[in-house]
Backbone as CSV, one residue per row, in Angstrom:
resi,resn,N_x,N_y,N_z,CA_x,CA_y,CA_z,C_x,C_y,C_z
1,MET,150.580,144.894,115.227,149.519,144.783,116.203,149.840,143.579,117.098
2,THR,149.766,143.791,118.378,150.047,142.713,119.322,148.814,141.819,119.452
3,ASP,149.031,140.684,120.083,147.934,139.741,120.293,146.838,140.371,121.133
4,LEU,147.206,141.116,122.148,146.227,141.775,123.004,145.420,142.806,122.219
5,GLU,146.087,143.573,121.368,145.390,144.574,120.566,144.402,143.918,119.594
6,ARG,144.780,142.772,119.025,143.895,142.056,118.118,142.625,141.592,118.847
7,ARG,142.812,141.055,120.035,141.650,140.593,120.800,140.775,141.754,121.223
8,LEU,141.358,142.846,121.588,140.578,144.019,121.993,139.824,144.613,120.806
9,SER,140.415,144.565,119.623,139.733,145.116,118.447,138.474,144.313,118.106
10,ARG,138.459,143.027,118.438,137.280,142.210,118.187,136.099,142.632,119.050
11,LEU,136.347,143.260,120.146,135.270,143.721,121.011,134.426,144.795,120.328
12,ASP,135.013,145.492,119.368,134.293,146.543,118.656,133.490,145.998,117.467
13,GLU,133.644,144.692,117.150,132.916,144.113,116.017,131.423,144.104,116.327
14,PRO,130.579,144.296,115.301,129.122,144.306,115.541,128.654,142.960,116.082
15,LYS,127.722,143.028,116.975,127.150,141.814,117.587,126.041,141.272,116.679
16,LEU,125.833,139.974,116.717,124.743,139.357,115.966,123.418,139.679,116.628
17,ASP,122.420,139.951,115.809,121.073,140.204,116.321,120.408,138.843,116.554
18,ARG,120.416,138.382,117.794,119.870,137.063,118.131,118.355,137.009,117.949
19,SER,117.674,138.138,117.970,116.223,138.121,117.803,115.831,137.753,116.365
20,ALA,116.730,137.934,115.421,116.442,137.611,114.023,116.780,136.155,113.696
21,ALA,117.343,135.440,114.658,117.716,134.040,114.420,116.466,133.197,114.206
22,ARG,116.552,132.302,113.252,115.439,131.405,112.940,115.931,129.968,113.028
23,PRO,115.014,129.047,113.273,115.442,127.645,113.278,115.893,127.244,111.880
24,PRO,116.784,126.284,111.807,117.259,125.867,110.481,116.145,125.198,109.686
25,VAL,116.221,125.327,108.386,115.287,124.643,107.493,116.020,123.405,106.988
26,LEU,115.468,122.261,107.318,116.104,121.013,106.911,115.799,120.715,105.453
27,PRO,116.768,120.185,104.743,116.490,119.794,103.354,115.551,118.601,103.341
28,ALA,114.901,118.425,102.227,114.014,117.264,102.086,114.843,115.997,102.239
29,ALA,114.259,115.008,102.873,114.942,113.728,103.060,114.653,112.819,101.883
30,ASP,115.518,111.851,101.673,115.225,110.824,100.680,114.058,109.971,101.176
31,VAL,114.025,109.752,102.498,112.937,109.018,103.144,112.444,109.859,104.313
32,SER,111.173,110.216,104.277,110.554,110.938,105.391,109.680,109.959,106.145
33,TYR,109.709,110.065,107.486,108.862,109.162,108.256,108.291,109.878,109.463
34,THR,107.267,109.262,110.032,106.685,109.737,111.278,106.068,108.552,111.996
35,LEU,105.870,108.724,113.286,105.134,107.729,114.071,103.724,108.257,114.219
36,HIS,102.742,107.414,113.939,101.347,107.851,113.944,100.537,106.965,114.876
37,ASP,99.979,107.565,115.919,99.143,106.828,116.867,97.756,106.621,116.283
38,THR,97.295,105.385,116.318,95.987,105.028,115.769,95.249,104.160,116.790
39,PRO,93.973,103.894,116.564,93.233,103.000,117.460,93.779,101.564,117.498
40,ILE,94.569,101.193,116.509,95.117,99.831,116.475,96.586,99.787,116.883
41,GLY,97.134,100.904,117.294,98.537,100.955,117.708,99.309,102.003,116.934
42,THR,100.564,102.153,117.282,101.421,103.128,116.616,101.997,102.527,115.343
43,LEU,101.840,103.261,114.254,102.384,102.844,112.963,103.524,103.774,112.571
44,LEU,104.587,103.207,112.046,105.631,104.017,111.432,105.241,104.157,109.973
45,LEU,105.017,105.388,109.550,104.661,105.690,108.163,105.873,106.317,107.495
46,ALA,106.150,105.925,106.255,107.300,106.482,105.544,106.998,106.638,104.065
47,THR,107.579,107.683,103.493,107.480,107.901,102.054,108.876,108.106,101.474
48,ALA,108.998,107.769,100.210,110.224,108.009,99.455,109.800,108.319,98.026
49,ALA,110.333,109.372,97.468,110.013,109.780,96.098,108.497,109.886,95.895
50,GLY,107.779,110.352,96.915,106.347,110.577,96.807,105.487,109.328,96.936
51,LYS,106.085,108.184,97.225,105.332,106.937,97.356,105.441,106.421,98.790
52,VAL,104.379,105.775,99.245,104.386,105.204,100.592,105.208,103.917,100.562
53,VAL,106.215,103.844,101.429,107.076,102.663,101.480,106.881,101.873,102.773
54,ALA,106.257,102.500,103.773,106.034,101.778,105.031,104.790,102.285,105.738
55,SER,104.060,101.344,106.283,102.961,101.567,107.206,103.047,100.352,108.118
56,SER,103.967,100.436,109.061,104.379,99.243,109.787,104.286,99.383,111.293
57,PHE,103.920,98.288,111.929,104.000,98.175,113.377,105.445,97.781,113.678
58,GLY,105.935,98.170,114.807,107.269,97.701,115.173,108.139,98.799,115.720
59,ASP,109.332,98.441,115.974,110.327,99.269,116.621,110.882,100.333,115.662
60,GLU,110.850,101.592,116.084,111.309,102.703,115.243,112.745,102.513,114.773
61,GLU,113.627,102.127,115.660,115.034,101.983,115.289,115.228,100.897,114.235
62,THR,114.567,99.763,114.429,114.682,98.663,113.471,114.118,99.066,112.110
63,LEU,112.951,99.701,112.120,112.312,100.069,110.850,113.096,101.155,110.114
64,THR,113.600,102.156,110.826,114.380,103.200,110.141,115.695,102.638,109.618
65,HIS,116.260,101.664,110.320,117.473,101.003,109.819,117.167,100.266,108.514
66,ARG,116.034,99.559,108.477,115.619,98.865,107.241,115.444,99.855,106.096
67,LEU,114.801,100.996,106.381,114.604,102.025,105.350,115.942,102.546,104.853
68,ALA,116.857,102.809,105.783,118.175,103.334,105.406,118.947,102.332,104.556
69,LYS,118.843,101.071,104.906,119.568,100.031,104.178,118.961,99.782,102.793
70,ALA,117.632,99.769,102.711,116.959,99.418,101.453,116.802,100.587,100.489
71,ILE,116.676,101.821,101.031,116.357,102.954,100.157,117.458,104.001,100.137
72,SER,117.754,104.558,101.309,118.763,105.618,101.385,119.119,105.858,102.845
73,PRO,120.356,106.203,103.118,120.716,106.517,104.505,120.124,107.854,104.979
74,ARG,119.580,108.645,104.050,118.975,109.940,104.428,117.532,109.727,104.840
75,VAL,117.341,109.243,106.051,116.023,108.984,106.627,115.813,109.998,107.738
76,LEU,114.818,110.860,107.573,114.559,111.898,108.573,113.118,111.834,109.055
77,ARG,112.959,112.110,110.324,111.603,112.189,110.890,111.026,113.533,110.495
78,GLN,110.241,113.528,109.420,109.607,114.722,108.881,108.150,114.384,108.597
79,PRO,107.245,114.761,109.483,105.843,114.353,109.322,105.095,115.029,108.169
80,ALA,105.459,116.229,107.780,104.684,116.972,106.773,104.470,116.206,105.463
81,PRO,105.484,115.533,104.903,105.237,114.802,103.657,104.247,113.645,103.811
82,LEU,103.910,113.299,105.045,102.993,112.186,105.295,101.601,112.643,105.694
83,ASP,101.313,113.926,105.570,100.003,114.450,105.974,98.853,113.729,105.277
84,ASP,98.950,113.516,103.965,97.870,112.862,103.231,97.735,111.397,103.648
85,VAL,98.846,110.731,103.868,98.815,109.334,104.306,98.116,109.240,105.664
86,ARG,98.496,110.120,106.589,97.880,110.112,107.927,96.384,110.411,107.845
87,ARG,96.020,111.380,107.004,94.601,111.737,106.857,93.799,110.552,106.332
88,GLN,94.289,109.918,105.272,93.569,108.774,104.699,93.504,107.603,105.680
89,LEU,94.575,107.369,106.402,94.581,106.293,107.398,93.574,106.582,108.509
90,ASP,93.543,107.814,108.989,92.584,108.199,110.030,91.144,108.053,109.529
91,GLU,90.894,108.456,108.277,89.551,108.309,107.703,89.167,106.841,107.611
92,PHE,90.101,106.011,107.182,89.838,104.575,107.067,89.505,103.987,108.439
93,LEU,90.306,104.314,109.433,90.117,103.747,110.772,88.883,104.307,111.476
94,ALA,88.346,105.409,110.976,87.102,105.964,111.520,85.888,105.469,110.728
95,GLY,86.121,104.638,109.702,85.021,104.100,108.900,84.517,105.050,107.830
96,ARG,85.269,106.109,107.533,84.839,107.083,106.521,85.516,106.867,105.165
97,ARG,86.322,105.858,105.040,87.036,105.573,103.787,87.134,104.061,103.642
98,ARG,86.966,103.580,102.398,87.052,102.137,102.148,88.311,101.740,101.392
99,THR,88.866,102.666,100.628,90.083,102.382,99.866,91.058,103.533,100.064
100,PHE,92.293,103.265,99.732,93.328,104.288,99.820,93.671,104.784,98.429
101,ASP,93.877,106.081,98.320,94.296,106.697,97.069,95.752,107.131,97.249
102,LEU,96.620,106.150,97.363,98.038,106.397,97.630,98.882,105.569,96.671
103,GLU,99.975,106.147,96.228,100.943,105.366,95.459,101.830,104.649,96.449
104,VAL,102.017,103.349,96.244,102.855,102.576,97.147,104.068,102.029,96.406
105,ASP,105.096,101.742,97.171,106.329,101.175,96.641,106.709,100.022,97.565
106,LEU,106.847,98.846,97.008,107.137,97.650,97.799,108.636,97.352,97.899
107,THR,109.437,98.388,97.979,110.883,98.233,98.091,111.282,97.366,99.287
108,LEU,110.560,97.472,100.396,110.910,96.713,101.600,110.446,95.256,101.547
109,ALA,109.724,94.887,100.506,109.190,93.528,100.397,110.130,92.637,99.596
110,THR,110.089,91.343,99.907,110.838,90.372,99.117,110.099,90.147,97.794
111,GLU,110.727,89.417,96.902,110.093,89.138,95.607,108.775,88.375,95.798
112,PHE,108.763,87.387,96.690,107.531,86.626,96.914,106.475,87.505,97.585
113,GLN,106.878,88.353,98.513,105.921,89.270,99.145,105.291,90.177,98.097
114,ARG,106.083,90.646,97.150,105.541,91.505,96.087,104.479,90.756,95.295
115,LEU,104.744,89.489,95.009,103.781,88.667,94.288,102.472,88.576,95.079
116,VAL,102.578,88.366,96.379,101.393,88.231,97.232,100.687,89.574,97.422
117,LEU,101.450,90.628,97.681,100.868,91.916,98.068,100.361,92.766,96.904
118,THR,100.951,92.628,95.747,100.608,93.501,94.622,99.119,93.506,94.311
119,ASP,98.505,92.354,94.246,97.077,92.274,93.905,96.192,92.006,95.118
120,LEU,96.732,92.113,96.310,95.962,91.808,97.511,94.646,92.582,97.591
121,PRO,94.624,93.897,97.319,93.331,94.597,97.374,92.299,94.053,96.387
122,ARG,92.751,93.540,95.275,91.841,92.980,94.272,91.230,91.665,94.751
123,PHE,92.014,90.869,95.493,91.546,89.569,95.964,90.794,89.644,97.293
124,THR,90.898,90.775,97.995,90.266,90.900,99.309,89.490,92.211,99.366
125,ALA,88.248,92.160,98.983,87.412,93.359,98.968,87.115,93.839,100.388
126,TYR,86.871,95.126,100.514,86.512,95.734,101.798,85.308,94.993,102.385
127,GLY,85.404,94.632,103.659,84.300,93.969,104.341,84.239,92.468,104.145
128,SER,85.156,91.923,103.366,85.152,90.471,103.158,86.506,89.907,103.566
129,THR,86.571,88.592,103.660,87.831,87.937,104.000,88.106,86.837,102.994
130,THR,89.332,86.389,102.995,89.739,85.226,102.220,90.680,84.436,103.108
131,THR,91.031,83.235,102.685,91.955,82.425,103.476,93.335,82.446,102.829
132,TYR,94.310,82.017,103.610,95.676,81.933,103.081,95.714,80.974,101.893
133,GLY,94.991,79.867,102.001,94.954,78.896,100.905,94.296,79.451,99.658
134,GLU,93.174,80.167,99.823,92.501,80.771,98.658,93.400,81.805,97.997
135,LEU,94.080,82.596,98.811,94.983,83.606,98.252,96.141,82.942,97.519
136,ALA,96.653,81.858,98.077,97.726,81.117,97.399,97.243,80.646,96.022
137,GLY,96.010,80.155,95.957,95.441,79.745,94.667,95.270,80.921,93.719
138,ASP,94.865,82.076,94.261,94.663,83.268,93.430,95.956,83.728,92.763
139,ILE,97.097,83.481,93.405,98.378,83.899,92.813,99.077,82.736,92.109
140,ASP,98.288,81.686,91.826,98.787,80.499,91.113,99.884,79.755,91.859
141,ARG,99.791,79.743,93.174,100.695,78.976,94.035,99.850,78.188,95.040
142,PRO,99.009,77.276,94.569,98.012,76.638,95.439,98.575,75.880,96.637
143,LYS,99.827,75.487,96.614,100.413,74.752,97.747,101.223,75.662,98.666
144,ALA,101.120,76.953,98.468,101.977,77.887,99.209,101.232,78.664,100.298
145,ALA,100.206,78.071,100.901,99.422,78.788,101.919,100.300,79.288,103.071
146,ARG,101.202,78.453,103.553,102.075,78.880,104.659,103.016,79.999,104.229
147,ALA,103.546,79.888,103.042,104.440,80.927,102.531,103.686,82.243,102.367
148,VAL,102.427,82.158,101.938,101.589,83.357,101.831,101.408,83.971,103.213
149,GLY,101.151,83.145,104.218,101.008,83.643,105.591,102.269,84.330,106.075
150,THR,103.402,83.745,105.783,104.684,84.349,106.173,104.890,85.688,105.462
151,ALA,104.571,85.720,104.175,104.718,86.967,103.403,103.819,88.062,103.962
152,LEU,102.593,87.711,104.296,101.652,88.693,104.844,102.072,89.142,106.239
153,GLY,102.677,88.246,107.003,103.131,88.578,108.346,104.220,89.633,108.368
154,ALA,104.904,89.792,107.250,105.958,90.794,107.146,105.573,91.915,106.173
155,ASN,104.281,92.108,105.976,103.775,93.151,105.080,104.301,94.516,105.531
156,PRO,105.071,95.220,104.689,105.582,96.535,105.082,104.532,97.643,104.986
157,LEU,103.356,97.325,104.435,102.317,98.341,104.248,100.997,97.909,104.901
158,CYS,101.072,97.602,106.205,99.884,97.171,106.944,98.760,98.186,106.798
159,VAL,97.568,97.712,106.761,96.310,98.446,106.600,96.181,98.959,105.169
160,VAL,97.184,99.642,104.647,97.128,100.163,103.274,96.974,99.006,102.287
161,LEU,97.755,97.960,102.464,97.575,96.710,101.716,96.967,95.737,102.713
162,PRO,95.690,95.381,102.542,94.855,94.791,103.602,95.113,93.321,103.937
163,CYS,96.275,93.035,104.493,96.574,91.656,104.899,95.707,91.211,106.075
164,HIS,95.089,92.165,106.767,94.207,91.811,107.891,92.963,91.049,107.424
165,ARG,92.666,91.093,106.136,91.472,90.410,105.598,91.716,88.939,105.284
166,VAL,92.916,88.467,105.550,93.242,87.067,105.265,93.237,86.307,106.590
167,ILE,92.464,85.208,106.611,92.262,84.438,107.845,92.592,82.965,107.610
168,GLY,92.588,82.199,108.677,92.854,80.766,108.573,91.722,80.032,107.879
169,ALA,92.008,78.835,107.376,91.023,78.029,106.645,89.806,77.703,107.513
170,SER,90.016,77.635,108.822,88.910,77.323,109.733,88.075,78.557,110.065
171,GLY,88.504,79.710,109.579,87.829,80.964,109.899,88.444,81.663,111.100
172,ALA,89.463,81.044,111.685,90.130,81.622,112.858,91.015,82.795,112.457
173,LEU,91.088,83.774,113.352,92.017,84.881,113.149,93.399,84.377,113.523
174,THR,94.304,84.485,112.585,95.678,84.036,112.835,96.628,85.150,112.462
175,GLY,97.656,85.297,113.239,98.749,86.219,112.998,98.435,87.552,112.344
176,TYR,98.945,88.588,112.952,98.891,89.926,112.377,99.989,90.738,113.051
177,ALA,100.730,91.499,112.282,101.863,92.255,112.827,101.452,93.165,113.979
178,GLY,100.239,93.692,113.933,99.761,94.577,114.988,99.071,93.843,116.117
179,GLY,99.016,92.517,116.023,98.361,91.704,117.040,96.932,91.363,116.634
180,LEU,96.400,90.322,117.253,95.055,89.859,116.890,93.970,90.866,117.266
181,ASP,94.177,91.658,118.329,93.183,92.679,118.674,93.058,93.716,117.555
182,ALA,94.184,94.090,116.964,94.157,95.050,115.846,93.453,94.437,114.640
183,LYS,93.744,93.175,114.354,93.105,92.494,113.220,91.597,92.428,113.450
184,ARG,91.193,92.072,114.660,89.768,91.994,115.015,89.110,93.367,114.850
185,PHE,89.784,94.419,115.328,89.260,95.783,115.204,88.997,96.110,113.733
186,LEU,89.976,95.833,112.872,89.847,96.162,111.449,88.721,95.375,110.785
187,LEU,88.631,94.105,111.081,87.579,93.277,110.482,86.195,93.705,110.988
188,ASN,86.081,94.021,112.273,84.817,94.508,112.816,84.432,95.850,112.200
189,LEU,85.398,96.739,112.053,85.161,98.042,111.432,84.602,97.858,110.026
190,GLU,85.215,96.990,109.250,84.791,96.781,107.864,83.434,96.078,107.793
191,SER,83.149,95.188,108.724,81.869,94.476,108.673,80.687,95.395,109.028
192,LYS,80.952,96.470,109.777,79.896,97.416,110.157,79.583,98.397,109.048
193,SER,80.533,98.629,108.168,80.351,99.647,107.127,79.527,99.142,105.970
């Protein structure tokens, strides 16, 4: 068979039925994430192994790089695994929820951040505030108020772990990853409920 005959014989091959084509089904990611618009700004939400690993303000590229480095390079924008997280967050921000029923993983936190964040909901009840100094005392580090502030400033689970409830010793609103307007919104929301 000549080269020309071979090419001509391919013309008789059955054609693919393009109407039956379906979009590909992506495999589950090690880390699924989505960007979620809220009244306090856009949050990057992420889960890994069924646990929430991020609820963070900030740049998508930087945050997904952190996730890839700390957890797995298989980070995909897949919103479906975050449906419950988004629902609970929306309920909280609408004043219809006071606590979160989510499993969290502090993989993105440093060892000191884990110490500060692990019991944060216990030390800061809904609708109340505490100071950086009081929180430092609660974790048996009474001279570490500034370090506590730094740890909270890099909280990878904003809103879910309520660092917005921690204020300055004078009662002033100080630092929040989402900005002071977001912190004010959250504190006002909780004080009305």
